[in-house]
KOLGU-4560 file (N, C-alpha, C; in nm, 3 decimals, padded with zeros to 5 digits):
<recs>
<n_xx: 10.595 n_yy: 07.467 n_zz: 11.370 ca_xx: 10.542 ca_yy: 07.601 ca_zz: 11.351 c_xx: 10.578 c_yy: 07.650 c_zz: 11.211 mol: A seq: 1 type: SER>
<n_xx: 10.530 n_yy: 07.769 n_zz: 11.178 ca_xx: 10.546 ca_yy: 07.823 ca_zz: 11.044 c_xx: 10.617 c_yy: 07.957 c_zz: 11.049 mol: A seq: 2 type: THR>
<n_xx: 10.703 n_yy: 07.980 n_zz: 10.952 ca_xx: 10.768 ca_yy: 08.109 ca_zz: 10.935 c_xx: 10.716 c_yy: 08.173 c_zz: 10.807 mol: A seq: 3 type: LEU>
<n_xx: 10.687 n_yy: 08.302 n_zz: 10.813 ca_xx: 10.645 ca_yy: 08.376 ca_zz: 10.696 c_xx: 10.764 c_yy: 08.458 c_zz: 10.649 mol: A seq: 4 type: PHE>
<n_xx: 10.810 n_yy: 08.430 n_zz: 10.527 ca_xx: 10.929 ca_yy: 08.494 ca_zz: 10.473 c_xx: 10.887 c_yy: 08.586 c_zz: 10.358 mol: A seq: 5 type: VAL>
<n_xx: 10.930 n_yy: 08.712 n_zz: 10.365 ca_xx: 10.896 ca_yy: 08.812 ca_zz: 10.265 c_xx: 11.024 c_yy: 08.861 c_zz: 10.199 mol: A seq: 6 type: THR>
<n_xx: 11.026 n_yy: 08.862 n_zz: 10.065 ca_xx: 11.140 ca_yy: 08.917 ca_zz: 09.993 c_xx: 11.130 c_yy: 09.068 c_zz: 09.997 mol: A seq: 7 type: LEU>
<n_xx: 11.226 n_yy: 09.133 n_zz: 10.058 ca_xx: 11.222 ca_yy: 09.277 ca_zz: 10.080 c_xx: 11.298 c_yy: 09.356 c_zz: 09.976 mol: A seq: 8 type: ARG>
<n_xx: 11.393 n_yy: 09.293 n_zz: 09.907 ca_xx: 11.478 ca_yy: 09.364 ca_zz: 09.812 c_xx: 11.474 c_yy: 09.293 c_zz: 09.679 mol: A seq: 9 type: ARG>
<n_xx: 11.506 n_yy: 09.362 n_zz: 09.573 ca_xx: 11.512 ca_yy: 09.303 ca_zz: 09.441 c_xx: 11.631 c_yy: 09.210 c_zz: 09.426 mol: A seq: 10 type: GLY>
<n_xx: 11.629 n_yy: 09.132 n_zz: 09.320 ca_xx: 11.733 ca_yy: 09.032 ca_zz: 09.301 c_xx: 11.840 c_yy: 09.075 c_zz: 09.200 mol: A seq: 11 type: THR>
<n_xx: 11.826 n_yy: 09.193 n_zz: 09.143 ca_xx: 11.924 ca_yy: 09.239 ca_zz: 09.044 c_xx: 12.062 c_yy: 09.253 c_zz: 09.109 mol: A seq: 12 type: ALA>
<n_xx: 12.161 n_yy: 09.197 n_zz: 09.044 ca_xx: 12.298 ca_yy: 09.209 ca_zz: 09.092 c_xx: 12.335 c_yy: 09.115 c_zz: 09.205 mol: A seq: 13 type: GLY>
<n_xx: 12.249 n_yy: 09.024 n_zz: 09.242 ca_xx: 12.278 ca_yy: 08.930 ca_zz: 09.351 c_xx: 12.355 c_yy: 08.810 c_zz: 09.296 mol: A seq: 14 type: LYS>
<n_xx: 12.426 n_yy: 08.742 n_zz: 09.381 ca_xx: 12.506 ca_yy: 08.628 ca_zz: 09.337 c_xx: 12.415 c_yy: 08.513 c_zz: 09.296 mol: A seq: 15 type: THR>
<n_xx: 12.468 n_yy: 08.423 n_zz: 09.214 ca_xx: 12.390 ca_yy: 08.308 ca_zz: 09.170 c_xx: 12.348 c_yy: 08.222 c_zz: 09.288 mol: A seq: 16 type: LYS>
<n_xx: 12.435 n_yy: 08.213 n_zz: 09.388 ca_xx: 12.402 ca_yy: 08.134 ca_zz: 09.507 c_xx: 12.281 c_yy: 08.192 c_zz: 09.580 mol: A seq: 17 type: ASP>
<n_xx: 12.278 n_yy: 08.325 n_zz: 09.593 ca_xx: 12.163 ca_yy: 08.389 ca_zz: 09.659 c_xx: 12.037 c_yy: 08.371 c_zz: 09.577 mol: A seq: 18 type: HIS>
<n_xx: 12.048 n_yy: 08.384 n_zz: 09.444 ca_xx: 11.930 ca_yy: 08.368 ca_zz: 09.358 c_xx: 11.874 c_yy: 08.227 c_zz: 09.369 mol: A seq: 19 type: LEU>
<n_xx: 11.959 n_yy: 08.126 n_zz: 09.369 ca_xx: 11.913 ca_yy: 07.988 ca_zz: 09.382 c_xx: 11.848 c_yy: 07.964 c_zz: 09.518 mol: A seq: 20 type: LYS>
<n_xx: 11.903 n_yy: 08.025 n_zz: 09.620 ca_xx: 11.844 ca_yy: 08.011 ca_zz: 09.754 c_xx: 11.705 c_yy: 08.074 c_zz: 09.758 mol: A seq: 21 type: THR>
<n_xx: 11.691 n_yy: 08.192 n_zz: 09.699 ca_xx: 11.560 ca_yy: 08.259 ca_zz: 09.697 c_xx: 11.458 c_yy: 08.178 c_zz: 09.617 mol: A seq: 22 type: LEU>
<n_xx: 11.499 n_yy: 08.121 n_zz: 09.504 ca_xx: 11.408 ca_yy: 08.039 ca_zz: 09.425 c_xx: 11.370 c_yy: 07.914 c_zz: 09.505 mol: A seq: 23 type: ILE>
<n_xx: 11.465 n_yy: 07.858 n_zz: 09.577 ca_xx: 11.436 ca_yy: 07.742 ca_zz: 09.662 c_xx: 11.335 c_yy: 07.775 c_zz: 09.771 mol: A seq: 24 type: GLY>
<n_xx: 11.340 n_yy: 07.898 n_zz: 09.820 ca_xx: 11.242 ca_yy: 07.943 ca_zz: 09.920 c_xx: 11.109 c_yy: 07.982 c_zz: 09.856 mol: A seq: 25 type: LEU>
<n_xx: 11.105 n_yy: 07.990 n_zz: 09.723 ca_xx: 10.982 ca_yy: 08.027 ca_zz: 09.653 c_xx: 10.962 c_yy: 08.176 c_zz: 09.640 mol: A seq: 26 type: GLY>
<n_xx: 11.069 n_yy: 08.253 n_zz: 09.653 ca_xx: 11.061 ca_yy: 08.399 ca_zz: 09.646 c_xx: 11.122 c_yy: 08.446 c_zz: 09.515 mol: A seq: 27 type: LEU>
<n_xx: 11.043 n_yy: 08.512 n_zz: 09.432 ca_xx: 11.092 ca_yy: 08.556 ca_zz: 09.301 c_xx: 11.088 c_yy: 08.708 c_zz: 09.286 mol: A seq: 28 type: ARG>
<n_xx: 10.988 n_yy: 08.773 n_zz: 09.340 ca_xx: 10.973 ca_yy: 08.917 ca_zz: 09.324 c_xx: 10.966 c_yy: 08.985 c_zz: 09.461 mol: A seq: 29 type: ARG>
<n_xx: 11.007 n_yy: 09.111 n_zz: 09.468 ca_xx: 10.992 ca_yy: 09.184 ca_zz: 09.595 c_xx: 10.846 c_yy: 09.179 c_zz: 09.642 mol: A seq: 30 type: PRO>
<n_xx: 10.828 n_yy: 09.168 n_zz: 09.769 ca_xx: 10.700 ca_yy: 09.158 ca_zz: 09.839 c_xx: 10.634 c_yy: 09.021 c_zz: 09.823 mol: A seq: 31 type: ARG>
<n_xx: 10.701 n_yy: 08.924 n_zz: 09.761 ca_xx: 10.652 ca_yy: 08.786 ca_zz: 09.762 c_xx: 10.659 c_yy: 08.734 c_zz: 09.905 mol: A seq: 32 type: ASP>
<n_xx: 10.555 n_yy: 08.664 n_zz: 09.949 ca_xx: 10.551 ca_yy: 08.607 ca_zz: 10.084 c_xx: 10.526 c_yy: 08.458 c_zz: 10.073 mol: A seq: 33 type: VAL>
<n_xx: 10.599 n_yy: 08.380 n_zz: 10.151 ca_xx: 10.579 ca_yy: 08.235 ca_zz: 10.154 c_xx: 10.574 c_yy: 08.189 c_zz: 10.299 mol: A seq: 34 type: ARG>
<n_xx: 10.485 n_yy: 08.096 n_zz: 10.325 ca_xx: 10.477 ca_yy: 08.031 ca_zz: 10.455 c_xx: 10.560 c_yy: 07.905 c_zz: 10.446 mol: A seq: 35 type: ALA>
<n_xx: 10.664 n_yy: 07.897 n_zz: 10.528 ca_xx: 10.758 ca_yy: 07.785 ca_zz: 10.522 c_xx: 10.768 c_yy: 07.718 c_zz: 10.658 mol: A seq: 36 type: LEU>
<n_xx: 10.798 n_yy: 07.588 n_zz: 10.660 ca_xx: 10.811 ca_yy: 07.519 ca_zz: 10.788 c_xx: 10.933 c_yy: 07.570 c_zz: 10.864 mol: A seq: 37 type: PRO>
<n_xx: 10.922 n_yy: 07.574 n_zz: 10.994 ca_xx: 11.032 ca_yy: 07.619 ca_zz: 11.079 c_xx: 11.120 c_yy: 07.499 c_zz: 11.111 mol: A seq: 38 type: ASN>
<n_xx: 11.213 n_yy: 07.470 n_zz: 11.019 ca_xx: 11.306 ca_yy: 07.360 ca_zz: 11.043 c_xx: 11.447 c_yy: 07.408 c_zz: 11.010 mol: A seq: 39 type: ASN>
<n_xx: 11.545 n_yy: 07.323 n_zz: 11.034 ca_xx: 11.684 ca_yy: 07.366 ca_zz: 11.019 c_xx: 11.719 c_yy: 07.398 c_zz: 10.874 mol: A seq: 40 type: SER>
<n_xx: 11.661 n_yy: 07.326 n_zz: 10.778 ca_xx: 11.689 ca_yy: 07.355 ca_zz: 10.637 c_xx: 11.639 c_yy: 07.491 c_zz: 10.596 mol: A seq: 41 type: GLY>
<n_xx: 11.517 n_yy: 07.523 n_zz: 10.636 ca_xx: 11.461 ca_yy: 07.654 ca_zz: 10.604 c_xx: 11.539 c_yy: 07.765 c_zz: 10.673 mol: A seq: 42 type: THR>
<n_xx: 11.573 n_yy: 07.744 n_zz: 10.800 ca_xx: 11.648 ca_yy: 07.847 ca_zz: 10.873 c_xx: 11.787 c_yy: 07.869 c_zz: 10.813 mol: A seq: 43 type: ARG>
<n_xx: 11.850 n_yy: 07.761 n_zz: 10.763 ca_xx: 11.980 ca_yy: 07.775 ca_zz: 10.698 c_xx: 11.971 c_yy: 07.856 c_zz: 10.570 mol: A seq: 44 type: GLY>
<n_xx: 11.866 n_yy: 07.831 n_zz: 10.490 ca_xx: 11.846 ca_yy: 07.906 ca_zz: 10.366 c_xx: 11.818 c_yy: 08.053 c_zz: 10.397 mol: A seq: 45 type: ALA>
<n_xx: 11.738 n_yy: 08.079 n_zz: 10.499 ca_xx: 11.707 ca_yy: 08.216 ca_zz: 10.539 c_xx: 11.834 c_yy: 08.286 c_zz: 10.586 mol: A seq: 46 type: ILE>
<n_xx: 11.919 n_yy: 08.216 n_zz: 10.655 ca_xx: 12.044 ca_yy: 08.275 ca_zz: 10.705 c_xx: 12.132 c_yy: 08.323 c_zz: 10.590 mol: A seq: 47 type: GLU>
<n_xx: 12.131 n_yy: 08.251 n_zz: 10.478 ca_xx: 12.212 ca_yy: 08.289 ca_zz: 10.363 c_xx: 12.164 c_yy: 08.418 c_zz: 10.297 mol: A seq: 48 type: LYS>
<n_xx: 12.035 n_yy: 08.445 n_zz: 10.305 ca_xx: 11.978 ca_yy: 08.563 ca_zz: 10.239 c_xx: 11.909 c_yy: 08.656 c_zz: 10.338 mol: A seq: 49 type: VAL>
<n_xx: 11.954 n_yy: 08.655 n_zz: 10.462 ca_xx: 11.885 ca_yy: 08.732 ca_zz: 10.566 c_xx: 11.886 c_yy: 08.882 c_zz: 10.539 mol: A seq: 50 type: LYS>
<n_xx: 11.981 n_yy: 08.930 n_zz: 10.457 ca_xx: 11.986 ca_yy: 09.072 ca_zz: 10.424 c_xx: 11.882 c_yy: 09.109 c_zz: 10.318 mol: A seq: 51 type: HIS>
<n_xx: 11.814 n_yy: 09.010 n_zz: 10.259 ca_xx: 11.717 ca_yy: 09.035 ca_zz: 10.154 c_xx: 11.573 c_yy: 09.007 c_zz: 10.197 mol: A seq: 52 type: LEU>
<n_xx: 11.553 n_yy: 08.942 n_zz: 10.311 ca_xx: 11.421 ca_yy: 08.896 ca_zz: 10.350 c_xx: 11.381 c_yy: 08.946 c_zz: 10.488 mol: A seq: 53 type: VAL>
<n_xx: 11.251 n_yy: 08.940 n_zz: 10.515 ca_xx: 11.196 ca_yy: 08.963 ca_zz: 10.649 c_xx: 11.130 c_yy: 08.833 c_zz: 10.692 mol: A seq: 54 type: ARG>
<n_xx: 11.156 n_yy: 08.792 n_zz: 10.815 ca_xx: 11.103 ca_yy: 08.666 ca_zz: 10.867 c_xx: 11.012 c_yy: 08.698 c_zz: 10.985 mol: A seq: 55 type: VAL>
<n_xx: 10.890 n_yy: 08.640 n_zz: 10.982 ca_xx: 10.793 ca_yy: 08.664 ca_zz: 11.089 c_xx: 10.726 c_yy: 08.533 c_zz: 11.128 mol: A seq: 56 type: GLU>
<n_xx: 10.678 n_yy: 08.527 n_zz: 11.250 ca_xx: 10.597 ca_yy: 08.415 ca_zz: 11.294 c_xx: 10.451 c_yy: 08.446 c_zz: 11.266 mol: A seq: 57 type: THR>
<n_xx: 10.365 n_yy: 08.348 n_zz: 11.281 ca_xx: 10.222 ca_yy: 08.368 ca_zz: 11.258 c_xx: 10.167 c_yy: 08.478 c_zz: 11.349 mol: A seq: 58 type: LEU>
<n_xx: 10.209 n_yy: 08.478 n_zz: 11.476 ca_xx: 10.159 ca_yy: 08.577 ca_zz: 11.571 c_xx: 10.201 c_yy: 08.718 c_zz: 11.530 mol: A seq: 59 type: GLU>
<n_xx: 10.326 n_yy: 08.736 n_zz: 11.486 ca_xx: 10.371 ca_yy: 08.870 ca_zz: 11.449 c_xx: 10.304 c_yy: 08.918 c_zz: 11.321 mol: A seq: 60 type: SER>
<n_xx: 10.275 n_yy: 08.827 n_zz: 11.228 ca_xx: 10.204 ca_yy: 08.865 ca_zz: 11.105 c_xx: 10.062 c_yy: 08.910 c_zz: 11.140 mol: A seq: 61 type: VAL>
<n_xx: 09.994 n_yy: 08.833 n_zz: 11.224 ca_xx: 09.858 ca_yy: 08.871 ca_zz: 11.263 c_xx: 09.856 c_yy: 09.006 c_zz: 11.333 mol: A seq: 62 type: GLU>
<n_xx: 09.952 n_yy: 09.032 n_zz: 11.420 ca_xx: 09.959 ca_yy: 09.160 ca_zz: 11.491 c_xx: 09.985 c_yy: 09.274 c_zz: 11.392 mol: A seq: 63 type: GLU>
<n_xx: 10.078 n_yy: 09.254 n_zz: 11.300 ca_xx: 10.110 ca_yy: 09.358 ca_zz: 11.201 c_xx: 09.988 c_yy: 09.389 c_zz: 11.115 mol: A seq: 64 type: ARG>
<n_xx: 09.916 n_yy: 09.287 n_zz: 11.071 ca_xx: 09.797 ca_yy: 09.308 ca_zz: 10.988 c_xx: 09.684 c_yy: 09.375 c_zz: 11.068 mol: A seq: 65 type: LEU>
<n_xx: 09.671 n_yy: 09.339 n_zz: 11.197 ca_xx: 09.569 ca_yy: 09.401 ca_zz: 11.281 c_xx: 09.597 c_yy: 09.551 c_zz: 11.298 mol: A seq: 66 type: ARG>
<n_xx: 09.722 n_yy: 09.585 n_zz: 11.323 ca_xx: 09.758 ca_yy: 09.726 ca_zz: 11.340 c_xx: 09.737 c_yy: 09.802 c_zz: 11.209 mol: A seq: 67 type: VAL>
<n_xx: 09.773 n_yy: 09.741 n_zz: 11.096 ca_xx: 09.754 ca_yy: 09.806 ca_zz: 10.967 c_xx: 09.605 c_yy: 09.827 c_zz: 10.938 mol: A seq: 68 type: ALA>
<n_xx: 09.523 n_yy: 09.728 n_zz: 10.974 ca_xx: 09.379 ca_yy: 09.741 ca_zz: 10.952 c_xx: 09.321 c_yy: 09.854 c_zz: 11.038 mol: A seq: 69 type: HIS>
<n_xx: 09.364 n_yy: 09.863 n_zz: 11.163 ca_xx: 09.316 ca_yy: 09.970 ca_zz: 11.249 c_xx: 09.360 c_yy: 10.106 c_zz: 11.196 mol: A seq: 70 type: GLU>
<n_xx: 09.478 n_yy: 10.112 n_zz: 11.139 ca_xx: 09.530 ca_yy: 10.237 ca_zz: 11.086 c_xx: 09.446 c_yy: 10.283 c_zz: 10.966 mol: A seq: 71 type: HIS>
<n_xx: 09.398 n_yy: 10.187 n_zz: 10.887 ca_xx: 09.320 ca_yy: 10.221 ca_zz: 10.768 c_xx: 09.170 c_yy: 10.223 c_zz: 10.795 mol: A seq: 72 type: ARG>
<n_xx: 09.129 n_yy: 10.196 n_zz: 10.917 ca_xx: 08.986 ca_yy: 10.189 ca_zz: 10.948 c_xx: 08.919 c_yy: 10.324 c_zz: 10.925 mol: A seq: 73 type: ALA>
<n_xx: 08.792 n_yy: 10.319 n_zz: 10.888 ca_xx: 08.717 ca_yy: 10.442 ca_zz: 10.867 c_xx: 08.695 c_yy: 10.514 c_zz: 10.998 mol: A seq: 74 type: LEU>
<n_xx: 08.710 n_yy: 10.644 n_zz: 10.995 ca_xx: 08.684 ca_yy: 10.721 ca_zz: 11.116 c_xx: 08.535 c_yy: 10.754 c_zz: 11.123 mol: A seq: 75 type: ARG>
<n_xx: 08.491 n_yy: 10.800 n_zz: 11.236 ca_xx: 08.352 ca_yy: 10.839 ca_zz: 11.253 c_xx: 08.324 c_yy: 10.962 c_zz: 11.168 mol: A seq: 76 type: GLU>
<n_xx: 08.204 n_yy: 10.972 n_zz: 11.113 ca_xx: 08.174 ca_yy: 11.090 ca_zz: 11.030 c_xx: 08.175 c_yy: 11.218 c_zz: 11.113 mol: A seq: 77 type: PRO>
<n_xx: 08.214 n_yy: 11.325 n_zz: 11.049 ca_xx: 08.219 ca_yy: 11.456 ca_zz: 11.116 c_xx: 08.079 c_yy: 11.517 c_zz: 11.109 mol: A seq: 78 type: ILE>
<n_xx: 08.028 n_yy: 11.554 n_zz: 11.225 ca_xx: 07.895 ca_yy: 11.614 ca_zz: 11.234 c_xx: 07.911 c_yy: 11.765 c_zz: 11.239 mol: A seq: 79 type: ASP>
<n_xx: 07.878 n_yy: 11.831 n_zz: 11.129 ca_xx: 07.894 ca_yy: 11.977 ca_zz: 11.120 c_xx: 07.755 c_yy: 12.040 c_zz: 11.130 mol: A seq: 80 type: VAL>
<n_xx: 07.742 n_yy: 12.134 n_zz: 11.222 ca_xx: 07.616 ca_yy: 12.205 ca_zz: 11.238 c_xx: 07.637 c_yy: 12.351 c_zz: 11.197 mol: A seq: 81 type: LYS>
<n_xx: 07.555 n_yy: 12.396 n_zz: 11.105 ca_xx: 07.568 ca_yy: 12.531 ca_zz: 11.055 c_xx: 07.468 c_yy: 12.622 c_zz: 11.120 mol: A seq: 82 type: HIS>
</recs>
């Protein structure tokens, strides 16, 4: 399966170990998202920087995007009669 990892916080002031882990995950800027395999190596790297990232499965990403789309959907036009 696949994990979607999003960098939620900036990297300023973080330790070199955390920065190398984030680069290894392919995350460089806040709001960067990467689809990574769900294996022990990836989970170990995520565990090291769990305070900086958000981790989601494919199903949770699809649900979050569906809800966001519904929230931004156009409403029905207002019919005003004078």
